[in-house]
C-alpha positions in Angstrom: -42.2 -35.1 7.9 -41.7 -32.1 10.3 -38.6 -33.9 11.8 -37.2 -34.4 8.3 -37.7 -30.7 7.4 -36.1 -29.7 10.7 -33.1 -32.0 10.0 -32.7 -30.6 6.5 -33.0 -27.0 7.8 -30.3 -27.8 10.4 -28.0 -29.2 7.8 -28.5 -26.2 5.6 -27.8 -23.8 8.5 -24.6 -25.7 9.3 -23.4 -25.6 5.7 -24.2 -21.9 5.6 -22.3 -21.4 8.9 -19.3 -23.2 7.6 -19.4 -21.2 4.3 -19.7 -18.0 6.2 -16.9 -18.9 8.5 -14.6 -19.7 5.6 -15.4 -16.6 3.6 -15.8 -14.5 6.6 -18.6 -12.2 5.7 -21.7 -11.7 3.8 -21.8 -9.0 1.1 -20.7 -5.7 2.6 -23.1 -2.8 2.1 -20.8 0.1 1.5 -21.9 3.7 2.2 -23.6 5.2 -0.8 -21.2 7.9 -2.2 -22.9 10.5 -4.3 -21.6 11.3 -7.7 -21.3 14.7 -9.4 -21.1 15.6 -13.0 -17.5 16.8 -13.3 -15.5 16.3 -16.5 -12.0 17.6 -17.1 -10.5 17.8 -20.6 -6.8 17.0 -20.9 -5.3 17.6 -24.3 -8.6 16.7 -26.0 -9.3 13.7 -23.7 -12.3 13.9 -21.4 -11.9 12.4 -18.0 -14.8 12.1 -15.5 -14.2 12.9 -11.8 -17.5 12.1 -10.1 -16.1 12.2 -6.6 -14.4 15.6 -6.9 -16.4 16.8 -3.9 -14.4 14.6 -1.7 -11.4 16.8 -2.3 -13.0 19.3 0.2 -11.9 17.5 3.3 -13.3 20.4 5.5 -16.9 20.1 4.3 -19.7 18.6 6.4 -20.7 16.1 3.7 -17.1 14.8 3.4 -16.9 14.4 7.2 -20.2 12.5 7.1 -18.7 10.2 4.4 -15.6 9.7 6.5 -17.7 8.7 9.6 -19.8 6.3 7.5 -16.7 4.6 6.0 -15.1 4.2 9.4 -18.2 2.7 10.8 -18.2 0.0 8.1 -14.5 -0.6 8.5 -14.7 -0.8 12.3 -17.7 -3.1 12.1 -15.7 -5.5 10.0 -12.5 -5.3 12.1 -14.4 -5.8 15.4 -15.7 -9.3 14.3 -12.1 -10.6 13.9 -11.8 -12.8 16.9 -8.0 -12.4 17.5 -7.8 -8.6 16.9 -7.4 -7.9 20.6 -4.8 -10.6 21.0 -2.7 -9.1 18.3 -3.0 -5.7 19.9 -2.0 -7.1 23.3 1.1 -8.7 21.7 2.0 -5.5 19.9 1.7 -3.6 23.2 4.0 -6.1 24.8 6.5 -5.9 21.9 6.6 -2.2 22.1 7.0 -2.0 25.8 10.8 -1.8 26.1 13.3 1.1 26.5 14.3 2.6 23.2 17.2 4.9 22.7 18.3 7.2 19.9 21.9 7.8 18.8 23.5 10.2 21.4 25.2 13.3 20.2 27.5 15.9 21.7 26.7 19.6 21.7 29.2 21.8 23.4 30.2 20.2 26.7 27.0 18.1 27.1 25.5 15.0 25.5 21.9 14.6 24.4 19.7 11.6 23.3 16.1 10.7 22.9 14.5 7.9 24.8 11.1 6.2 25.0 10.4 4.2 28.2 8.3 1.8 26.2 4.7 2.9 25.5 5.2 6.6 25.7 3.4 8.3 22.8 6.4 10.5 22.0 10.1 10.2 22.6 11.7 12.4 25.3 14.8 14.5 24.9 17.4 14.0 27.7 20.7 15.7 28.5 23.8 14.5 30.3 26.9 16.4 31.6 28.9 13.3 30.6 28.1 9.8 29.5 28.2 8.5 33.0 26.1 11.2 34.5 22.4 10.8 35.4 20.3 11.8 32.4 17.9 14.7 32.9 14.7 15.4 30.9 15.2 18.5 28.7 12.0 18.3 26.6 9.1 15.9 27.1 6.6 16.2 24.1 4.2 13.9 26.0 3.3 17.0 28.0 2.4 19.0 24.9 -1.0 17.3 24.6 -3.2 14.8 26.5 -3.5 12.3 23.6 0.1 12.4 22.3 -0.9 13.9 19.0 1.4 17.0 19.4 4.9 16.0 18.4 8.4 17.4 18.5 9.5 17.9 14.9 13.2 18.9 14.8 15.7 20.2 17.3 18.3 22.9 16.3 21.1 23.9 18.7 22.8 27.3 18.4 26.5 27.1 17.5 27.5 28.3 21.0 25.2 25.7 22.6 23.3 28.4 24.5 20.0 27.9 22.9 17.8 25.0 21.6 15.3 25.8 18.9 12.7 23.2 18.3 9.7 22.6 16.1 6.2 21.4 17.2 3.5 20.0 15.0 -0.1 18.9 15.7 -1.9 15.8 14.5 0.8 14.8 12.1 0.6 17.9 9.9 3.7 19.1 8.1 3.0 22.6 9.4 5.0 23.3 12.5 5.9 26.2 14.9 9.3 27.1 16.3 10.1 27.8 19.9 13.4 28.7 21.6 14.7 27.3 24.9 17.5 29.0 26.9 19.6 26.1 28.0 21.3 28.0 30.8 18.0 28.8 32.6 15.8 26.1 31.0 13.3 28.8 30.2 11.4 29.4 27.0 12.0 32.7 25.3 9.1 34.8 23.9 10.1 34.0 20.3 7.4 32.1 18.5 7.6 31.4 14.7 4.5 30.1 12.9 3.6 28.5 9.6 6.8 26.7 9.0 7.0 23.8 6.6 10.0 21.8 5.3 12.5 24.0 7.1 14.9 23.9 10.0 16.8 26.7 11.8 20.1 27.8 10.5 21.7 29.5 13.5 24.0 32.6 13.5 25.4 34.4 16.6 22.2 36.2 17.6 19.4 34.5 15.6 18.6 32.1 12.8 17.6 31.8 9.2 14.5 29.8 8.1 12.3 29.4 5.1 8.5 29.5 5.1 5.5 29.5 2.9 2.8 32.2 3.2 0.1 31.6 5.7 -2.7 29.6 4.0 -6.2 30.8 3.5 -8.7 29.8 6.1 -10.0 26.3 5.3 -7.0 25.5 3.0 -4.4 24.8 5.7 -4.3 21.1 4.9 -4.9 21.2 1.1 -3.9 24.6 -0.3 -0.9 24.7 -2.7 2.4 25.6 -1.1 4.1 28.2 -3.2 6.2 31.4 -2.9 8.5 30.1 -0.2 10.9 32.8 1.2 14.0 32.9 3.5 13.9 35.1 6.5 16.2 36.0 9.3 14.9 36.1 12.9 16.7 38.0 15.6 16.3 36.6 19.1 13.9 38.5 21.3 11.9 40.0 18.4 8.5 39.3 16.9 8.1 37.3 13.8 6.5 40.2 12.0 9.8 42.1 12.1 11.8 39.2 10.6 14.1 40.3 7.7 13.5 38.9 4.2 16.7 37.4 3.0 15.7 35.7 -0.3 12.8 35.2 -2.5 12.3 34.4 -6.2 9.1 36.1 -7.4 9.6 34.9 -11.0 9.5 31.3 -9.9 7.0 30.7 -7.1 7.6 27.0 -7.2 11.4 27.3 -6.7 11.8 26.4 -3.0 14.7 27.9 -1.1 16.2 26.4 2.0 19.3 27.3 4.0 22.0 26.1 6.4 25.0 27.7 8.1 28.4 26.3 8.5 29.7 24.9 11.8 32.2 27.8 12.1 29.3 30.3 11.7 31.0 32.0 8.8 28.8 31.1 5.8 25.2 30.9 4.8 24.5 28.2 2.2 21.4 28.7 0.1 19.8 25.9 -1.8 16.9 26.1 -4.3 14.9 23.2 -5.6 12.0 23.0 -8.1 11.0 19.5 -7.0 12.2 16.5 -5.2 15.2 16.0 -7.5 17.8 18.6 -8.5 19.0 21.7 -6.7 21.2 24.8 -6.9 23.9 25.8 -4.4 25.0 29.3 -3.5 27.2 30.6 -0.5 27.2 33.9 1.3 29.9 35.3 3.6 28.2 36.2 6.9 31.1 38.3 8.0 30.2 40.7 5.2 26.4 41.4 5.3 26.5 43.2 1.9 28.3 40.3 0.2 26.5 38.6 -2.7 25.7 34.9 -2.8 28.4 33.1 -4.8 26.9 30.6 -7.1 28.3 27.0 -7.0 25.6 25.1 -8.9 23.0 27.1 -10.8 21.2 24.6 -13.2 19.2 22.2 -11.0 21.1 19.3 -12.6 21.6 16.7 -9.9 21.6 16.7 -6.1 24.3 18.6 -4.2 24.9 19.3 -0.5 27.7 21.1 1.4 28.7 19.0 4.3 31.8 20.7 5.8 34.2 23.6 5.4 37.6 24.6 6.6 37.9 28.3 6.1 37.2 29.1 2.4 37.5 25.4 1.4 34.2 23.6 1.1 33.3 19.9 0.9 30.2 18.9 -1.0 28.5 15.6 -1.9 27.3 15.6 -5.5 26.0 13.3 -8.2 27.2 15.6 -11.0 29.1 13.3 -13.4 28.8 10.6 -10.7 25.5 8.8 -10.5 26.6 6.9 -7.4 27.8 10.2 -5.8 31.2 11.6 -4.9 32.7 14.0 -2.4 34.5 17.0 -3.8 36.2 20.1 -2.4 36.4 23.6 -3.9 37.4 27.1 -2.9 34.8 29.8 -2.5 37.1 32.0 -4.6 36.9 29.5 -7.5 33.7 27.4 -7.1 33.2 26.5 -10.8 32.8 22.8 -11.5 36.1 22.6 -13.4 37.9 23.5 -10.2 36.3 20.8 -8.1 38.7 18.3 -6.6 37.7 14.7 -5.9 38.2 13.8 -2.2 36.2 10.6 -2.5 35.8 9.8 -6.2 32.7 7.9 -7.4 33.1 4.2 -6.7 31.1 1.0 -7.7 28.9 1.5 -4.6 26.5 4.3 -3.8 27.9 7.0 -1.4 25.2 7.6 1.2 26.6 10.1 3.6 29.8 11.7 4.9 30.6 13.4 8.2 33.7 15.2 9.5 34.0 14.5 13.3 37.2 15.6 14.9 40.0 15.3 12.3 38.4 12.3 10.5 36.2 11.8 7.5 33.6 9.0 7.8 31.8 7.7 4.7 28.8 5.3 4.6 28.4 3.4 1.3 25.5 1.2 0.3 26.5 -2.2 -1.1 23.5 -4.0 -2.5 21.2 -2.0 -0.3 23.3 -2.8 2.9 25.7 -0.3 4.6 29.4 -0.3 5.1 31.3 2.5 6.9 34.9 3.6 6.1 37.2 6.0 8.0 39.5 8.4 6.2 41.7 11.3 6.8 40.0 14.5 5.8 42.1 14.6 2.6 40.4 11.3 1.6 43.2 8.9 2.5 41.7 5.6 3.6 42.3 4.5 7.2 39.9 1.7 8.2 36.6 -0.1 7.6 34.3 -0.1 10.6 33.6 -3.7 11.5 29.9 -4.5 11.8 28.0 -7.4 13.5 26.5 -8.5 10.1 25.1 -7.0 7.0 22.5 -4.4 7.9 21.8 -0.7 8.1 23.7 2.1 9.8 22.9 5.5 11.2 24.9 8.2 12.9 28.7 8.9 12.9 27.9 12.6 13.1 30.1 14.9 15.1 31.7 18.3 15.5 35.3 19.5 15.0 35.8 19.1 18.8 34.5 15.5 18.9 36.7 12.8 20.4 34.2 10.0 19.7 31.0 9.6 17.8 28.0 7.2 18.0 26.4 5.0 15.4 23.5 2.5 15.2 23.1 -0.8 13.5 20.0 -2.8 12.8 18.5 -5.4 10.5 15.2 -7.2 10.1 15.7 -9.7 13.0 17.9 -7.6 15.3 16.7 -4.4 16.9 18.8 -1.2 16.9 22.0 -1.5 18.7 24.1 1.7 19.5 27.9 1.8 19.5 30.5 4.3 20.6 33.3 4.9 18.1 36.7 6.3 19.3 38.2 8.6 16.7 41.7 8.0 17.9 41.8 4.2 18.2 39.2 3.8 15.5 37.5 1.1 17.6 33.9 0.5 18.5 32.4 -0.2 21.9 28.8 -1.3 22.7 26.7 1.6 24.2 23.1 0.5 24.2 21.2 -2.7 23.3 17.4 -3.4 23.0 15.3 -5.3 25.4 12.4 -6.2 23.0 10.7 -9.4 24.1 11.3 -11.8 21.2 14.0 -14.3 20.2 16.1 -13.1 17.2 17.9 -16.4 17.1 14.7 -18.2 15.9 14.7 -16.2 12.6 16.8 -15.9 9.5 17.2 -13.0 7.2 19.0 -12.9 3.9 19.2 -11.2 0.5 18.4 -12.7 -2.8 18.0 -11.4 -6.4 15.3 -12.0 -9.0 14.8 -11.0 -12.6 12.3 -8.3 -13.6 10.3 -8.4 -16.8 13.3 -6.9 -18.8 15.9 -9.0 -17.1 17.1 -6.4 -14.6 18.2 -8.0 -11.3 16.2 -6.8 -8.3 17.4 -7.2 -4.7 15.0 -8.6 -2.2 15.4 -9.2 1.5 13.5 -12.1 3.0 13.0 -12.8 6.8 11.2 -15.8 8.4 11.4 -18.5 11.1 14.2 -20.9 10.5 11.6 -23.7 10.8 9.3 -22.8 8.0 8.6 -25.0 5.0 8.7 -23.9 1.4 5.2 -25.4 0.7 3.5 -22.2 -0.7 1.4 -22.0 2.4 3.2 -19.3 4.4 1.3 -16.0 4.9 3.7 -13.4 3.3 3.9 -9.7 3.2 5.7 -8.0 0.3 6.7 -4.4 0.9 8.3 -1.8 -1.4 8.5 1.9 -2.3 10.2 2.4 -5.7 10.6 6.2 -6.1 12.2 9.6 -5.3 15.7 8.2 -5.0 14.8 6.7 -1.6 16.5 3.4 -0.7 14.9 0.5 1.0 17.3 -1.1 3.5 17.1 -3.6 6.3 15.2 -2.2 9.3 13.8 -3.6 12.5 10.0 -3.4 13.2 8.1 -4.6 16.2 5.0 -4.8 14.0 6.6 -7.3 11.7 7.3 -9.7 14.6 3.6 -10.5 14.7 3.8 -11.8 11.2 7.1 -13.7 11.8 5.9 -15.3 15.1 2.9 -16.7 13.2 4.9 -18.5 10.6 4.9 -15.7 8.1 7.4 -14.3 5.7 8.4 -10.7 5.4 9.9 -9.6 2.1 11.3 -6.2 1.2 12.0 -5.5 -2.5 14.4 -2.8 -3.7 12.7 -1.6 -6.8 14.0 0.8 -9.5 13.1 4.4 -8.8 14.9 4.1 -5.4 18.5 5.1 -4.7 20.0 1.7 -4.0 22.3 1.8 -7.0 22.6 5.6 -7.5 20.9 8.1 -9.8 20.7 5.9 -12.8 18.7 3.3 -10.8 16.4 6.1 -9.7 15.9 7.5 -13.2 15.1 4.0 -14.6 11.9 4.1 -12.4 10.7 7.7 -12.8 8.7 9.7 -15.4 8.2 7.5 -18.6 10.0 4.6 -16.9 7.5 4.3 -14.0 6.1 1.1 -15.4 9.5 -0.5 -14.6 8.7 -0.1 -10.9 5.4 -1.9 -11.2 7.0 -4.7 -13.3 9.8 -5.1 -10.6 7.2 -5.5 -7.9 5.0 -7.9 -9.8 8.1 -10.0 -10.6 9.0 -10.0 -6.9 5.6 -11.4 -6.0 6.0 -14.1 -8.7 9.5 -14.9 -7.3 8.1 -15.5 -3.8 5.4 -17.7 -5.2 7.7 -19.7 -7.6 10.3 -20.1 -4.8 7.7 -21.9 -2.6 7.4 -19.2 0.1 3.7 -18.4 -0.6 0.8 -18.4 -3.1 -1.6 -15.8 -4.4 -4.0 -16.9 -1.7 -1.4 -16.2 1.0 0.3 -13.1 -0.3 -0.3 -9.6 1.0 1.2 -6.4 -0.4 1.8 -3.1 1.3 3.3 0.3 0.5 2.9 3.9 1.7 2.9 7.3 -0.1 4.7 6.7 -3.4 4.5 3.0 -2.3 0.7 3.5 -1.9 0.6 4.5 -5.6 2.7 1.3 -6.3 0.1 -0.9 -4.6 -2.8 0.8 -6.3 -1.2 0.3 -9.7 -0.2 -3.3 -9.3 -3.7 -4.2 -7.9 -5.1 -2.9 -11.2 -2.5 -4.6 -13.3 -2.4 -8.0 -11.5 -5.3 -8.3 -9.0 -5.0 -12.1 -9.4 -1.6 -12.1 -7.8 -2.5 -10.9 -4.3 -5.0 -12.0 -1.6 -4.7 -8.8 0.5 -3.6 -5.3 -0.3 -2.7 -2.2 1.9 -2.3 0.9 -0.1 -1.3 3.5 2.5 -1.5 7.3 2.2 -1.1 6.8 -1.5 -0.8 9.1 -4.5 -3.9 7.7 -6.3 -5.0 10.5 -8.6 -2.1 11.0 -11.0 -3.9 13.7 -13.0 -4.5 16.1 -10.1 -1.9 15.3 -7.5 0.1 18.5 -8.3 -2.9 20.7 -7.4 -2.5 20.1 -3.6 0.0 21.3 -1.0 3.5 20.4 -2.1 2.4 17.9 -4.8 3.7 20.1 -7.6 7.2 19.3 -6.4 6.7 15.7 -7.4 6.3 16.6 -11.1 10.1 16.0 -11.6 9.5 12.4 -10.5 6.1 11.7 -12.2 5.6 14.3 -14.8 2.5 16.5 -14.9 -0.9 16.1 -16.7 -0.4 19.6 -18.0 2.1 18.1 -20.4 0.5 16.0 -23.2 3.2 13.3 -23.2 3.2 13.0 -19.4 -0.6 13.0 -19.3 -0.8 9.9 -21.5 1.8 8.1 -19.3 0.1 9.1 -16.1 -3.3 8.1 -17.3 -1.9 4.7 -18.2 -1.2 3.7 -14.6 -3.1 6.1 -12.4 -4.6 3.9 -9.7 -7.9 5.9 -9.6 -8.4 5.8 -13.3 -7.6 2.2 -14.0 -9.8 0.3 -11.6 -11.2 -2.7 -13.6 -14.9 -3.4 -13.0 -14.5 -6.9 -14.3 -11.6 -8.0 -12.1 -11.7 -9.8 -8.8 -9.8 -7.5 -6.5 -7.9 -8.7 -3.3 -9.2 -7.9 0.1 -8.2 -4.2 0.4 -7.8 -1.8 3.3 -6.9 1.6 2.2 -5.3 3.7 5.0 -5.1 7.5 5.3 -5.4 10.2 7.9 -7.5 13.4 8.2 -4.4 15.7 8.8 -2.2 14.3 6.0 -1.1 17.5 4.2 1.7 15.7 2.3 -0.5 13.3 0.3 -3.9 14.8 1.0 -6.6 12.2 2.0 -8.7 13.1 -1.1 -6.5 10.7 -3.0 -7.6 7.8 -0.8 -11.1 9.0 -0.5 -11.7 9.1 -4.2 -9.9 5.9 -4.8 -11.9 4.0 -2.2 -15.2 5.4 -3.4 -14.4 4.3 -7.0 -13.2 0.9 -5.9 -16.4 0.3 -3.9 -18.6 1.6 -6.8 -17.0 -0.5 -9.5 -16.5 -3.6 -7.4 -19.6 -3.5 -5.2 -20.2 -7.2 -5.8 -16.6 -8.2 -5.0 -16.6 -11.1 -2.4 -13.5 -9.5 -0.7 -13.9 -6.5 1.5 -12.9 -3.1 0.0 -12.5 -0.8 3.0 -10.9 2.4 4.0 -9.5 3.2 7.4 -9.3 6.9 8.1 -7.2 7.8 11.2 -8.2 11.0 13.0 -5.7 13.6 14.4 -2.9 12.0 12.3 -1.0 12.8 9.2 1.4 11.3 6.7 3.2 9.3 9.4 5.7 11.5 11.2 4.9 12.2 14.9 2.3 9.4 15.1 1.8 8.5 18.8 2.7 5.0 19.9 -0.9 4.2 20.8 -2.1 5.0 17.3 0.8 3.0 15.8 -0.2 -0.1 17.8 -3.9 0.3 16.9 -3.1 0.7 13.2 -0.7 -2.3 13.2 -3.2 -4.5 15.0 -5.9 -3.7 12.4 -3.5 -4.4 9.5 -2.4 -7.8 10.7 -5.9 -8.8 11.8 -7.3 -7.9 8.4 -4.5 -9.8 6.7 -4.7 -13.0 8.7 -8.5 -13.0 8.7 -8.8 -12.7 4.9 -6.2 -15.4 4.4 -8.1 -17.8 6.7 -5.1 -17.9 9.0 -5.2 -18.7 12.7 -2.7 -16.9 15.1 -0.5 -18.6 17.7 -0.4 -16.2 20.7 
């Protein structure tokens, strides 16, 4: 009898072991998150906010909550048997020399380089392209752990000085320093509390814009308002900088400035959000001259790109949703006097540059780039021949440039850099990548699918040539869908981990982006935001119906506005995904405008202060639409403690609510909170590798996938 009982017990234990192995984990005990009695009333509607206290990211109780959440997440990740193998492979993949596009400044050339696993890229200089490069700035010396980053370089027009920005732990706040390039010595100049500004050089100093110094404790969450433009004279203290422009009547109108290459004009822009700006120009030869208004009504996006004397060239989407290049005289800048240099075409104009005596324009054709060379009057000369469809960068230059540089990349081909001769209009290979994988084993292509309303949505798909369309392939679908930002082919060492393990990487170009111009953007913003979610859901269904994957093998990922996207579609179609990664997302659509620069997004989303917008925002806000009766996918929210773009409170409150309402969910609902990191910019290579290892481990593990390293 005892033997029989022992046998039965053994069988039960084996079954339980198999069940646990298949479903990975017993029920997770999440940290208990206290609730407070906070209720807001919006236009007669009461909305509870029980985790309001998590908005105070400097408090001791919030820090304790963060540590408790990270302990649970780390405990889960540590039990994944191949997590270290994935990290090792990512380390190997990232250990190759990476180069930026070179550029000429005066009689020298400059470029950024990473030897492989350096946390930050290093700025080098060369007397000529054949000379031995010399280190000019090494941000890896700024801190021991690589969390202090170089955030912008700004050369004076005479190439005598290099101004540069430095930020800590991924924050948007930065400080300015000045390097004398003749002596390689730092000047005493030190400008603090800079955000969203560069340096606009003149002969003896520079213009910049800045917000007031935040109150103590509100550096990472306080509202950024009352931006002003100052002029800093070299060799002086910041306290003596001269106020050039402020708008006291409109504290949320943000000014920013640039100076023309000939050092003759100051261009002043104002924005009241992420879409739409004004343009005004001041003659620097006459300090008492007023700003001459070119665009004053915030209708559309406009940017001055070049001038020849009093004639200015400007990119604009005014009366041209896919953008055009116009010229005008400072003496007659009114719109009726604008002259088309590059009229609007069927494709979206992305950028223009004026190197030497040429005009180079990059157009986006179905989210892929093409470059065309013109005379500066707009006369077409030649299309730049590219290796294949993909994405371009570069072509910038000065009036004295004889050649320029550009980069090309796509999903299965790392960045390649070319030299382009402005006389012969021919390209020559400059730098290739040495990343340790075999691009020829993979295929990447573009397809189109129908969204809910019939709109055709582009999607890029990359995978091994040998995969089968049997609905069994682990697949990641990525998208963004907002702020007129276009999703285009790009190379990522992180994605190779997925591809090498028989996976599929898909990038959908949703409405709200800029792939087809401003009308495409507007069809996914404000009251049209649901179109974005419909586009993404239709993309997931397309991948499933085409045989690439299934709901049990599909993961979804997006960051920032894309984090909002993932949170919304998880609520609307939790059955469609097995794994979800909402990263640094805008999750509380009713209060996002109360933090840092969030108010600037109201032109994109609308504001809960408006009754019509409130109703729309509440209908899809990820935080407010979590369904307690739905089976949510395995979820790992990611954020960082120094994110002062989309403050971590969004993710904190969202994760706490998800865990509270779905505490019995069989899939893990975790949050990974990075320390000494921000929204993404400046992240050290070491932190990037760790984060990618955790993401792919979490995905494969929750899909019951093995890895093949």
